[in-house]
N, C-alpha and C positions, 0 to 999 in steps of 0.2 A: 767389503769384497766386492771385487770388479765385475764387470758384466762376461759373461763366456763368450768366445767367439763362435760362430755358426756351427762350426762341427763338434763343438763340445756341448752346445745346447741342444742340438738334436740327438746326439748321443745320451745325454741327460734324460731327455723324453723317451727314446727306446727303451732304455734301461728300466724305466718306470709305468713300461707297458702302455704309452701313449704312442699310437700309429702317426708315423710321420710321411710325408713323400719319399720315396727312394732318391739315391744321390750317387753320382760315381766322383771320385777324386781324378782330376785329369793333369797330368804332370808331365804329358809330352803330346805333342801335335798329332802324332800318328795315332791315338785312341780317337781322335776325331774324324779320320779318315774311313773309320770302320762304321759311322752311325748313319743310320736312315731312320726312318719313322720320325719326322719331324711334324712340329717346333721343338725347341730345346730352349732353356735358359743357362746361361752361364753367369756366376757370381763368384765374390772374393768369400774365403773365409779367413779374416785375418783382424788386427784391432785397429783396422782403418774407421775414423771418426765419422767422417762425411761421406758415406756410401753413395747418396742420391747425388751429390755435387759432382762427384768424382766418376760418374756413370758405372760404378763396382757391380752392378747388377743389370745383365743386357738380356732382354725378353726377345721375344720373336724371330729368332734364328730358323730360318727354313732351309737353308743350304750348307754344304762342307766350307764354302768360301766364306760364308758370314762367320760359322761357327769359329773358322782360323782367323779371322780379322778380330772377333772379340776375345778370344784366347790371347792374341798379342797385345792388345789393349789392357786386359787386366793384368798380362806380365809387366806391361809398363807402368801401371800404377804401382805395382809391389817395388819396383826398382826406383821410382819418383821419391816414393816415400821411406825407401831403405827397409821395408817391413819384411817378416818373416809371413807367409799363408800359403793358403791351398785353393786353387781352382776346381769349383765346384759344378758339376754338370746335373742339371734335371731336365725331365721331361716339363714342357709347358703344358700346365692344365687352364682352361678357360670355365670361368664360372662366375659366381658373386662372389665379390671379395669381402670378407670378415675379419674382424679382430676378438683376440679373447687375451684378456691380461689380467694379471696380478700385481698390486701394489699394496703397500704398507702405509696406513692414515694414521696420522698422530693420535686423533680422536676416537676413530672407532678400530683400528687395528687392520688387519687384512682384508682386503676388498677383491673382488673381482669384477672385471668389466668384458661387456659383449657389445659387439654393434658393426657399423660398416667400417671395413677395413680399407686397405689400399694406401697410396701417398697422400690422399686428400682426406684423411680421417679426422685431422683437426680441422678443417675447413669447414665439413660437411656436418660434422658435430652431431652425430646420429648413433650416440653409445648410452647403454645402461650400466648403473652399477649396483650391485649388492653386497652386504657384510658378510663375511665367511664364518663359520661355515654355513653352506648352502644347502636344500634340498631341491628335488626335482621339480616340486610345485613352483618354487621361488626360480629357479631356472628358466621353465617355461614362462613366467611372469615377466622376466628378464627379457628373454628373447623376444616376446610378443609386444614389448612397449616399444621396440624401435621400428623406425620407419622401413629400414630394408626387409624386415620380416614378411612385410605385404607382398613384396616378390617371391615368396616360398610358394605361394599360389595363385600367382598372376599370370594370365595370359593362357590357361589350359596347361600349364606345366607346375607339375607338383613335385616339390622337394621333400625328403625324407627327413623332417625335424628331428627325429629320435637320433639322427646320427651327429647332430650338432649338440643336443641335450647330452646324449654320450660322453662326447669330447668335454664339455664344461665340468661334468660329473668327475672324469677323470683328472681334469685340471685343478679342480677344488681338492680333490683327493690328496695330491702332491704338495697343497700350498704350505705345509709347514715347511717344507725343505728349502722353499724359495723367498727371498726378499723381495724381488721382482720378476716377473715373467711377461714376455712379449711375443704374441705370436699373430703376426702380421706380414702379409696376407695368409688367410686362412680361405683356402679357396673351396666352395660350396657348390658341388655340381649334382645334375639328377641321380649320380650312381653313387657318390661318396663325397667324404670331407677329406680335404688334403691340406697337412700342416707344411706350408711351403717355406716359412721362413720363420726363425727362431731367436730370441735373445732370452737369456736367463741369467738373474744374479742370486747365486746360493747363499742361504743363511750362512752365517759364520760359525 
């Protein structure tokens, strides 16, 4: 089974009662002219393999001009690679970047991962893994075994860790339906947890 694209992955999560960051499909520039309340993110939902190298996710869009320029860039990627795809608009959310994932290990079966997310996940190597199924106590232990969890209570800023625990519980609940799952980044703010990007590979 192949990886689902962004839209199909997000819709799978929504159907399984996992809350995601809202999005809009942008199919013409006129929709961008109506926007305010910046900043935004524009990204591609397609089968493009190397999204980072192609700059298929564009952040920090603070004006209508920058939105239109980003839209044109994403259209050019689709044309260059002769791909079908959608251009997706999301509100940009600032916070701690986390990762939540599921994988299938040959020895242990399904495992779940949590840790520091973003484009430097592999470089920073701040993740923890547990074997599924997993209970709330194990989820808490997994979360607080990471270095990034120290920021949840740093410098007088208190994050509601129950929201992260609930998210991981929800993801573990649907683990039987997926071969692999990659939520990166998950943005953790003082107010909430936002799944910003997702890739899902369903069980056959």
